Biopython code that builds the backbone (N, CA, C, O; Angstrom):
import numpy as np
from Bio.PDB.StructureBuilder import StructureBuilder

atoms = [
    (1, "MET", "N", (-14.000, 7.821, 24.324)),
    (1, "MET", "CA", (-12.492, 7.726, 23.364)),
    (1, "MET", "C", (-12.780, 6.242, 22.851)),
    (1, "MET", "O", (-13.141, 6.085, 21.685)),
    (2, "ILE", "N", (-12.620, 5.117, 23.735)),
    (2, "ILE", "CA", (-12.682, 3.904, 23.199)),
    (2, "ILE", "C", (-14.276, 3.765, 22.740)),
    (2, "ILE", "O", (-14.496, 2.948, 21.846)),
    (3, "SER", "N", (-15.121, 4.319, 23.150)),
    (3, "SER", "CA", (-16.853, 4.115, 22.675)),
    (3, "SER", "C", (-16.797, 4.610, 21.215)),
    (3, "SER", "O", (-17.465, 4.057, 20.342)),
    (4, "GLY", "N", (-15.950, 5.712, 20.951)),
    (4, "GLY", "CA", (-15.967, 6.114, 19.307)),
    (4, "GLY", "C", (-15.427, 5.448, 18.680)),
    (4, "GLY", "O", (-15.673, 5.444, 17.474)),
    (5, "ILE", "N", (-14.361, 4.511, 19.279)),
    (5, "ILE", "CA", (-13.269, 3.918, 18.450)),
    (5, "ILE", "C", (-14.532, 2.386, 17.769)),
    (5, "ILE", "O", (-14.528, 1.791, 16.691)),
    (6, "ILE", "N", (-15.503, 2.230, 19.084)),
    (6, "ILE", "CA", (-15.865, 0.768, 18.962)),
    (6, "ILE", "C", (-17.057, 1.027, 18.065)),
    (6, "ILE", "O", (-17.360, 0.068, 17.355)),
    (7, "ALA", "N", (-18.031, 2.457, 17.906)),
    (7, "ALA", "CA", (-18.958, 2.910, 17.293)),
    (7, "ALA", "C", (-18.558, 2.852, 15.795)),
    (7, "ALA", "O", (-19.327, 2.569, 14.876)),
    (8, "ASN", "N", (-16.890, 3.244, 15.653)),
    (8, "ASN", "CA", (-16.643, 3.542, 13.886)),
    (8, "ASN", "C", (-15.848, 2.307, 13.869)),
    (8, "ASN", "O", (-15.226, 2.378, 12.809)),
    (9, "ILE", "N", (-15.543, 1.272, 14.428)),
    (9, "ILE", "CA", (-14.809, 0.360, 13.967)),
    (9, "ILE", "C", (-14.513, -0.211, 12.183)),
    (9, "ILE", "O", (-13.470, -0.282, 11.532)),
    (10, "GLY", "N", (-16.103, -0.580, 11.796)),
    (10, "GLY", "CA", (-16.144, -0.672, 10.359)),
    (10, "GLY", "C", (-15.243, 0.268, 9.773)),
    (10, "GLY", "O", (-14.071, 0.098, 9.437)),
    (11, "THR", "N", (-15.783, 1.029, 9.720)),
    (11, "THR", "CA", (-15.280, 2.561, 8.730)),
    (11, "THR", "C", (-13.750, 2.651, 9.234)),
    (11, "THR", "O", (-13.176, 3.499, 8.551)),
    (12, "ILE", "N", (-12.874, 2.066, 10.205)),
    (12, "ILE", "CA", (-11.746, 2.343, 10.728)),
    (12, "ILE", "C", (-11.274, 1.176, 9.764)),
    (12, "ILE", "O", (-10.160, 1.276, 9.251)),
    (13, "ILE", "N", (-11.862, 0.362, 9.564)),
    (13, "ILE", "CA", (-11.231, -1.227, 9.277)),
    (13, "ILE", "C", (-11.041, -1.314, 7.942)),
    (13, "ILE", "O", (-10.098, -1.884, 7.393)),
    (14, "ILE", "N", (-12.174, -0.598, 7.283)),
    (14, "ILE", "CA", (-12.494, -0.248, 5.350)),
    (14, "ILE", "C", (-11.428, 0.856, 5.521)),
    (14, "ILE", "O", (-10.455, 0.407, 4.915)),
    (15, "GLY", "N", (-11.103, 2.046, 6.018)),
    (15, "GLY", "CA", (-10.308, 2.993, 5.794)),
    (15, "GLY", "C", (-8.666, 2.136, 5.839)),
    (15, "GLY", "O", (-8.020, 2.457, 4.841)),
    (16, "LEU", "N", (-8.029, 1.320, 6.604)),
    (16, "LEU", "CA", (-7.294, 0.988, 6.902)),
    (16, "LEU", "C", (-6.824, -0.488, 5.684)),
    (16, "LEU", "O", (-5.641, -0.745, 5.462)),
    (17, "ILE", "N", (-7.694, -1.093, 5.194)),
    (17, "ILE", "CA", (-7.823, -1.805, 3.999)),
    (17, "ILE", "C", (-7.844, -1.069, 3.044)),
    (17, "ILE", "O", (-7.470, -1.774, 2.107)),
    (18, "LEU", "N", (-8.152, 0.422, 2.496)),
    (18, "LEU", "CA", (-8.065, 1.124, 1.654)),
    (18, "LEU", "C", (-6.575, 1.782, 1.148)),
    (18, "LEU", "O", (-6.098, 1.988, 0.032)),
    (19, "LEU", "N", (-6.068, 2.013, 2.576)),
    (19, "LEU", "CA", (-4.745, 2.900, 2.532)),
    (19, "LEU", "C", (-3.765, 1.685, 2.378)),
    (19, "LEU", "O", (-2.780, 1.728, 1.641)),
    (20, "THR", "N", (-4.116, 0.605, 3.130)),
    (20, "THR", "CA", (-2.915, -0.658, 2.602)),
    (20, "THR", "C", (-2.946, -1.096, 1.104)),
    (20, "THR", "O", (-1.948, -1.614, 0.604)),
    (21, "VAL", "N", (-4.278, -0.857, 0.266)),
    (21, "VAL", "CA", (-4.094, -1.230, -1.111)),
    (21, "VAL", "C", (-3.447, 0.235, -1.780)),
    (21, "VAL", "O", (-2.972, 0.255, -2.916)),
    (22, "VAL", "N", (-3.496, 1.191, -1.079)),
    (22, "VAL", "CA", (-3.016, 2.366, -2.173)),
    (22, "VAL", "C", (-1.442, 2.252, -1.876)),
    (22, "VAL", "O", (-0.668, 2.304, -2.832)),
    (23, "ALA", "N", (-1.042, 2.124, -0.805)),
    (23, "ALA", "CA", (0.211, 1.761, -0.329)),
    (23, "ALA", "C", (1.106, 0.425, -1.192)),
    (23, "ALA", "O", (2.291, 0.469, -1.523)),
    (24, "LEU", "N", (0.446, -0.355, -1.346)),
    (24, "LEU", "CA", (0.965, -1.399, -2.171)),
    (24, "LEU", "C", (0.959, -0.753, -3.580)),
    (24, "LEU", "O", (2.083, -0.778, -4.081)),
    (25, "ILE", "N", (0.141, -0.260, -4.254)),
    (25, "ILE", "CA", (0.298, 0.279, -5.475)),
    (25, "ILE", "C", (1.217, 1.134, -5.627)),
    (25, "ILE", "O", (1.830, 1.306, -6.681)),
    (26, "ILE", "N", (1.400, 1.774, -4.537)),
    (26, "ILE", "CA", (2.374, 2.648, -4.833)),
    (26, "ILE", "C", (3.894, 2.168, -4.995)),
    (26, "ILE", "O", (4.735, 2.349, -5.876)),
    (27, "ALA", "N", (3.892, 1.584, -3.960)),
    (27, "ALA", "CA", (5.121, 0.489, -3.893)),
    (27, "ALA", "C", (5.489, 0.040, -5.152)),
    (27, "ALA", "O", (6.586, 0.358, -5.611)),
    (28, "LYS", "N", (4.483, -0.869, -5.953)),
    (28, "LYS", "CA", (4.533, -1.446, -6.958)),
    (28, "LYS", "C", (5.070, -0.250, -8.097)),
    (28, "LYS", "O", (6.015, -0.456, -8.859)),
    (29, "ILE", "N", (4.431, 0.788, -8.065)),
    (29, "ILE", "CA", (5.041, 1.658, -9.213)),
    (29, "ILE", "C", (6.728, 2.251, -9.098)),
    (29, "ILE", "O", (7.631, 2.484, -9.901)),
    (30, "VAL", "N", (6.564, 2.320, -7.814)),
    (30, "VAL", "CA", (8.421, 2.932, -7.637)),
    (30, "VAL", "C", (9.274, 1.419, -7.729)),
    (30, "VAL", "O", (10.447, 1.439, -8.103)),
    (31, "ARG", "N", (8.693, 0.282, -7.412)),
    (31, "ARG", "CA", (9.493, -0.521, -7.898)),
    (31, "ARG", "C", (9.660, -0.936, -9.551)),
    (31, "ARG", "O", (10.691, -1.283, -10.128)),
    (32, "ASP", "N", (8.591, -0.814, -9.981)),
    (32, "ASP", "CA", (8.872, -0.687, -11.571)),
    (32, "ASP", "C", (9.680, 0.158, -11.872)),
    (32, "ASP", "O", (10.616, -0.174, -12.599)),
    (33, "LYS", "N", (9.546, 1.737, -11.327)),
    (33, "LYS", "CA", (10.293, 2.537, -12.209)),
    (33, "LYS", "C", (11.774, 2.476, -11.661)),
    (33, "LYS", "O", (12.526, 3.310, -12.164)),
    (34, "LYS", "N", (12.253, 1.738, -10.836)),
    (34, "LYS", "CA", (13.632, 1.691, -10.609)),
    (34, "LYS", "C", (13.996, 0.498, -11.057)),
    (34, "LYS", "O", (15.191, 0.267, -10.874)),
    (35, "LYS", "N", (13.249, -0.546, -11.705)),
    (35, "LYS", "CA", (13.672, -1.380, -12.718)),
    (35, "LYS", "C", (13.691, -1.134, -14.292)),
    (35, "LYS", "O", (14.036, -1.824, -15.251)),
    (36, "GLY", "N", (13.006, 0.551, -14.093)),
    (36, "GLY", "CA", (13.526, 0.839, -15.288)),
    (36, "GLY", "C", (12.174, 0.505, -16.616)),
    (36, "GLY", "O", (12.342, 0.709, -17.818)),
    (37, "LYS", "N", (11.249, 0.112, -16.156)),
    (37, "LYS", "CA", (9.684, -0.458, -16.567)),
    (37, "LYS", "C", (8.939, 0.946, -16.767)),
    (37, "LYS", "O", (8.908, 1.722, -15.811)),
    (38, "SER", "N", (8.419, 1.246, -17.818)),
    (38, "SER", "CA", (7.566, 2.086, -18.134)),
    (38, "SER", "C", (6.016, 2.337, -17.152)),
    (38, "SER", "O", (5.393, 1.374, -16.705)),
    (39, "VAL", "N", (5.616, 3.652, -16.958)),
    (39, "VAL", "CA", (4.500, 3.502, -15.837)),
    (39, "VAL", "C", (2.985, 3.952, -17.124)),
    (39, "VAL", "O", (1.757, 3.992, -17.044)),
    (40, "GLY", "N", (4.134, 4.234, -18.309)),
    (40, "GLY", "CA", (3.207, 4.625, -19.411)),
    (40, "GLY", "C", (2.049, 3.473, -19.966)),
    (40, "GLY", "O", (1.490, 2.653, -19.238)),
    (41, "CYS", "N", (1.900, 3.585, -21.011)),
    (41, "CYS", "CA", (1.083, 2.718, -22.353)),
    (41, "CYS", "C", (1.667, 1.239, -22.016)),
    (41, "CYS", "O", (1.193, 0.240, -21.474)),
    (42, "GLY", "N", (3.087, 1.617, -22.674)),
    (42, "GLY", "CA", (4.258, -0.056, -22.585)),
    (42, "GLY", "C", (3.957, -0.152, -23.811)),
    (42, "GLY", "O", (4.400, -1.187, -24.309)),
    (43, "CYS", "N", (3.167, 0.749, -24.773)),
    (43, "CYS", "CA", (2.992, 0.143, -26.512)),
    (43, "CYS", "C", (4.111, 0.309, -26.981)),
    (43, "CYS", "O", (4.337, -0.541, -27.842)),
    (44, "GLY", "N", (5.183, 1.217, -26.782)),
    (44, "GLY", "CA", (5.912, 1.657, -27.733)),
    (44, "GLY", "C", (5.951, 2.909, -28.246)),
    (44, "GLY", "O", (4.883, 3.350, -28.671)),
    (45, "CYS", "N", (7.135, 3.747, -28.328)),
    (45, "CYS", "CA", (7.115, 4.981, -29.254)),
    (45, "CYS", "C", (6.859, 5.416, -30.652)),
    (45, "CYS", "O", (6.383, 6.414, -31.195)),
    (46, "ALA", "N", (7.482, 4.001, -31.110)),
    (46, "ALA", "CA", (7.547, 4.131, -32.968)),
    (46, "ALA", "C", (6.130, 4.432, -33.491)),
    (46, "ALA", "O", (5.980, 5.402, -34.233)),
    (47, "ASP", "N", (5.132, 3.696, -33.166)),
    (47, "ASP", "CA", (3.992, 4.113, -33.933)),
    (47, "ASP", "C", (2.724, 4.853, -33.102)),
    (47, "ASP", "O", (1.503, 4.950, -33.220)),
    (48, "CYS", "N", (3.742, 5.295, -32.224)),
    (48, "CYS", "CA", (2.514, 6.251, -31.135)),
    (48, "CYS", "C", (2.529, 7.774, -31.859)),
    (48, "CYS", "O", (3.582, 8.392, -32.021)),
    (49, "PRO", "N", (1.251, 8.276, -32.260)),
    (49, "PRO", "CA", (0.984, 9.498, -32.810)),
    (49, "PRO", "C", (1.298, 10.664, -31.534)),
    (49, "PRO", "O", (1.501, 11.867, -31.704)),
    (50, "SER", "N", (1.277, 10.116, -30.569)),
    (50, "SER", "CA", (1.818, 11.085, -29.558)),
    (50, "SER", "C", (3.362, 11.370, -28.742)),
    (50, "SER", "O", (3.664, 11.959, -27.704)),
    (51, "ALA", "N", (4.025, 10.735, -29.642)),
    (51, "ALA", "CA", (5.592, 10.068, -29.153)),
    (51, "ALA", "C", (6.628, 11.207, -28.629)),
    (51, "ALA", "O", (7.516, 11.052, -27.791)),
    (52, "THR", "N", (6.201, 12.687, -29.514)),
    (52, "THR", "CA", (6.752, 13.895, -29.425)),
    (52, "THR", "C", (6.469, 14.156, -27.844)),
    (52, "THR", "O", (7.326, 14.371, -26.986)),
    (53, "ASP", "N", (5.169, 14.089, -27.680)),
    (53, "ASP", "CA", (4.718, 14.828, -26.572)),
    (53, "ASP", "C", (4.963, 14.059, -24.939)),
    (53, "ASP", "O", (5.063, 14.534, -23.808)),
    (54, "CYS", "N", (4.988, 12.982, -25.357)),
    (54, "CYS", "CA", (5.653, 11.622, -23.661)),
    (54, "CYS", "C", (6.877, 12.301, -23.088)),
    (54, "CYS", "O", (7.050, 12.150, -21.879)),
    (55, "GLY", "N", (7.713, 12.992, -23.733)),
    (55, "GLY", "CA", (8.507, 13.104, -22.566)),
    (55, "GLY", "C", (10.285, 12.319, -22.574)),
    (55, "GLY", "O", (11.292, 12.539, -21.900)),
    (56, "LYS", "N", (10.009, 11.482, -23.551)),
    (56, "LYS", "CA", (10.840, 10.418, -24.014)),
    (56, "LYS", "C", (12.114, 10.854, -24.967)),
    (56, "LYS", "O", (12.879, 9.996, -25.407)),
]
sb = StructureBuilder()
sb.init_structure("model")
sb.init_model(0)
sb.init_chain("A")
sb.init_seg("    ")
for serial, (resi, resn, name, xyz) in enumerate(atoms, 1):
    if name == "N":
        sb.init_residue(resn, " ", resi, " ")
    sb.init_atom(name, np.array(xyz, "f"), 0.0, 1.0, " ", f" {name:<3s}", serial, name[0])
structure = sb.get_structure()
């Protein structure tokens, strides 16, 4: 068990770093959504050719 962990410590560390980054990105998106900020393009719908398709 321990030898398996030691043999793969690099992979485990990289995996934990990636997992942390993904969790931080998701937390930021959730915080922005609660504040009412759009997760979309942010350009405004007035001049957008796809304004009728975006669900607003």
